[in-house]
N, C-alpha and C positions, 0 to 999 in steps of 0.2 A: 100507495101514492099514485094518483091518477096521472095520465099523460099531461094534462094541463097543469097539475101541481109541479111536475118535473120542469115544464116550460117556465113557470113562474119562478121556481127556485133557481134554475140556471140563469135566467134573465137577470135576476137580482145580483147573483154572484158575478156575472160577466160585466154588468154595469159598474159595479164597485171596482172591479179589476181595471177597467178602462179609465174610470175617473181618477184612480190613484196615480196614473202616469201622465195626466194632463197637466200642462204648465199654465200658470197665470201670467207669467212675465213674457211668454212667447206665444205666437200663433201656433195652433195645433193642427197638423195635417195627418189624417188617418189613411193609410194605404190598405185597401181591402184586397186580399190575394188568396182567395179560397181555392183557386185552381193552380197547382204547382207549375203547370206547363207555361203559364204566362208570367212567371217570375222574371224571366230574362227580358221582358219588354221594356224595363225601365232604364237599362243601360247605366249611365253614371248619374242619372237624374236625382235619385234619392240622396246620394252622397252630397250633391250640391245643395239640395234643399235643407239638409240637416245642419248646414253651416249657419243658417239663419232661423230655421223653424224647428219645432219639436215634432219629429216625424215618427209615427207609430205604425207598425205593420201588424195587421191581424191575419194570421195564417192558420191552417188546419193542423199543421205539424211542424216541428222544428227540423230544419234540414242543415242548419249552420252554413248556409250558402251566402253568396254575395249580397242578396237582398237583405238578409237578416243583419249582415255586417254593416250595411249602408244606412241603417236607421237608428234612431235613439232608443226605441223600445220595441220589443216583439211580444205580442200576446197570442197565445194559442187559443183558438175559439172555433166554434161551429156556428153555422148559420141556419141549420134546420136539423130535425131528427124525425124518424119514422116510427109510427106505432099503429099496428093493426091497419096497415095500408092508408093511414092518414099522415099527411105531412104537417109538421108544426114548425113555425118560424119564431125567431126572437126579435121583438121590437123593443128597443131600449130607450130611445128619445133622450139622448145624453147631451146636456148643455156643455159648452166649452170647446166643441170641435169646430174648427173654422173652415176646413175643406176636406172632402173625401175624394180620394184618387183611386181609380181602379183600371186594370187592363182586362178584367174578366167580363167578356161580353156575351156569355152564354149561360144558360142554366139558372138564371135568377128570376124565374117566374114572371117573364115579361117586364122586368124592371122593378117589380114590387120590392125586392130586397134592397136594391140600390137606392130607391127613393125613401123607403121607410126604415130600413135597418140603421141603427145608431141615432139618426136624427133626420126626420123628413124635410126639415127646412134648411139644412146645410147644403151649400153648393157642392155639386158633384162634377167631377172631371173624368173623362174616359180617354184612355190611350188605346186605339185600335190595334189588333194583332195582325192586320193585313196591310201591306203597302198599297194595294190596289183596290180591293173590294171594301165597300162601306159596311163593315161588320156592325151589327146591332143598329142598323139605320132605321129600322121600323119602330124602335122604341123611343119614347119621349121623356125618359127619366133622367137624362143627363143634361146639365146646364151648359157644359163645354165639351167639345170633342177636339182632340189634337189631330190635326190633319197632316199625314206624311207626304202625300203626292198630289199633283194636279188631277190625276185620274180618280183618286179616292174622293177628293173634294167634289168633283163633278158627280160622283155617285151619291154622296150625301145630299147634295143640292137637288138632284132629281128625285130622291126619296122623300123630300120635303121634311127632313128632320129639323126640329125647332131649336136644337141646341146651337150655341154660338160656335162657329167653326174657326179654329185657330191654326193658321198655317205655320207649323213649327218644325215638322220633320219627324224622324223615326229614331228614337234613342237606341233601340236594339241594333239597328243597322250601323249607327255610328260606332257603337262598341265593337261590332264585328269587323268593321273596316280598320279600326285602330289596333285590333288584336290579331289581324290576319297575317299569317306567316306560312306560306305554302311550302310543303315538303312532299314531293311526289313519292308515293309508296305503291304505285300501280293499283290504286283503289278508286272505284266509283261508288257512289252512294245511290241506292234506290230509296226514295223518300215517299212515304205513303200519306195520304190525307186522313183526316179524322173520320172514323166510320163507327156508327152505332147500329149494331145488328143484334137482335134478341138471341140469346143462347138457345131459346126454344124454336127459333126459326131456322131449322137445319138446312132447308133448301137455299135460303139466301146466304147463310153462313158458308156453305160449300161453294156457292157461286162466287162470293167475294174472295174467299181463301183461294179458290182455284185461279182467279184472275191474278192475285198477288203472286202465287206460286208460278204461274206460267211466265210472268215477266222474269222472275229469278232464274228459271230454267233456261229461258232464251238467252239471258245474259251469260250464263255459264257455258252454254254451247256455242255462242257466236262471238264471244270476246275472250281476250286473254287476261282480263282484269280480275282482281279480287273484288268481291261485292260486299259492301256494308249495307245491311238492311236496317232501315230506320223507320219504324212505325211511328205514328203520331204518339207523343209521350202520354197523352191521356188514355190511349188504347194499350200501350205496352205496360204502363205502370198499373193499370187495372187488370192486367193479365186477361185481356179480352180473348174470347174463344178463338177468334180468327188467328190471332198472333200466337196463341198457344199451339195451334196446329202448324203454323209456319215454323216456329222455333223447333218443334219436335221433329218435323220432316228434315230440317237441315242441320241439326245439332252436331252431326259427325262430318259435315262437309267442310273441308279445310279452306275452301275459297270464300265461304260465306261467314260473315260475323254479324252479330246483332248489336246495334247501337241503341242504348237506352239512356244516353246522357241528355241533360238539359242544355239549352244554350246553343252556341254555334261552333262547338268543337269540330264538327264534321266538315266545316269549311276548310280547315287547315290541311286535312289529309285527302280530300276528294279531288281527283283530277277533273271531274265534271260530275253532274248528277242527272239522274233520270227520275221522273216523278209522274204521278197521276193527278196533277193539278194541285199539289201542295203549295201553299204560299211561301214555304221555306225556299222554294226555287229562286224567288226574287231576292230574298235576303242573301242567299248564296251568291248569285250572279252579280248583284250590286256590290257586294263586299269583296269578292275575289276577281271580278271581271272575267270569269270563266263561264262556259256555257251550261245551260240547263235544258234538258230535252223532256218534253211531255209526251207520254204515250197514253192517250185517252180516247179510245174508240167509242165510249158511251156517254161522253160529256159534250156540252156545247155552251160555253160561257163566253160570249163575244169579247168582253174586255180581256179575258185571258188568252183567247185565241190570237188576237192581234199582238198582245204583249209578249207571249211566248216566242213569237217569230223574231222578236227583237233581242231576246237573251239566249236564243239557241234554236229551238224549232218545236213544232207541234206535229206529232205523227199519229196517224189513225190506225196504223198496223205495224207489225214488226219489220216488214220490208223497208218501209220509210224510215223507221228508227235506225235500222242497220246502215242505210245510206248516209244518214246524218253523222253517225259515229265514225264511219270510214272516211268521211271527208272533213273532219274537224281541222280548222285552221285557227289555232288559239290566238294568234296575233290579230287576225281579222275580227274575231269575236271580242277581243279586249277593247278594240276601238269602238265597235258597234254598241257594246253594252254600256261603255262609259258615256257615249253620246246620249243614249236613252235615259240613263240614270240622271245625267246633268239636266236633261230636258224636263223631267217630271218631279224630281225630288226637291222638297223644300229644305233649305239650310243644312246641307250635308256637313257632318262632323260638328255641327253647332246646335243641334236640336234641343239638347238639355238646357243650354243657355237661353234659348228662345222660350222654352216652356217655363223656366224660372222667372223670366221677365213677365210673362203673362200671369203667373201665379202671384207675383209681387203686386201687380195692378189689381187683381181680383181681391186679394186680402187687404189692400189699401182702400178698397171700396170704389175704385175707379171704373 
C-alpha cells in the first residue's frame, strides 16, 4: 500500500466516523483540538454550547479530561502523517458541519488545515491562547477571532487580520478566577516559554538549558522558597531534550518539583511566579491578583515590557529580580493588578456567555 493509498483509506474511514455523529435536528459544532496544551482554553464554553448544539471534539488521544466531558461526542483522529520525509494531510470535505472552533493557532501549515480540513467552506472561529499578543495574526484562514483584551485587539488591527474581531473575553481566565483558592505552601513557580530547539543543535540546546538551569540555581541560592519548575506543556510532554536535561539535573533536589499538569492548578499553590515571558504570567496574575516577575535579558517585546510592569516587574538581571522579590507588597500588587485587569479585559467572568451569543448569531445567519 502506497502512502497515498493510506491517506485515501484513512480519509474515507475518518469521514464516515465524523458523519456518523452529526445530527440533522441540531446545528453541529466541531472543536479541533490537536494540541493537548490548548484544551484548557475553552473554560466552560463547550458545556454551555452543548446545551443547544451538537458539539464534537476531534482530538489526537483520549485523556478523559474536562474538554472530553464537556462535549457530546469525541473522535480520535490525526490531521497528518509522515512518510519518507513527506507530510500528508487529510482533506475530507464533510457536509453537515455548521461551525469549526479551535484554539490551536500554531503548526497548521499557515492555515491550510484550518481552512481545508473537514470542509473549506464552513465558518471557522479562533480562540487565541494569549491575553495580550495577537497569536496567528498573520494568517487569514479564520472568519472570526475571539478577542480577550483591548491590547490584543489593537495587535490584531495593526496586523491587518481580515477576520471579524469579537470582543468577548478569555474563557480560560474566567475558569481560573472562578476556581482560584490560594493556600500558601512556600512555593514559587518558574514558568518557561515554549521553545523549539533541534536535538542535533547541541550548542543552542546547552545555551537554552543553561539559561533555564541558572535561574533555578539562583532561586535555590537566593530565596527560601521551594521551586515548582513548569516547562511549557508542549515541551515537557514531548520530553524535549532541554527539559530532559533539567529534570535529570534536579531529580534528587528536594526543593525543586516538576509540574507537568495542564490547566491552572499552579495558580492555587504559587505565592508568586517568575517567568521568561510566558503568557501564563498574565493568566496567573489576573486570576490570583498576585505578582509575576519576568527575567528576560535577551528579549524585547514592547507590549510585554510595559504590561509586566503592571503585574509585577521586568528584570534584566538577577540583581534586579532579587530586589523585586525582597520588596514584595502583596496588597499593593493586588490593587495594581486588578486595576490593570479591569482596564483591558473584556467581559470578566462572562466571556463564555458572550461567545455563545456570537455563535448563536453566526449559526442563525445574522
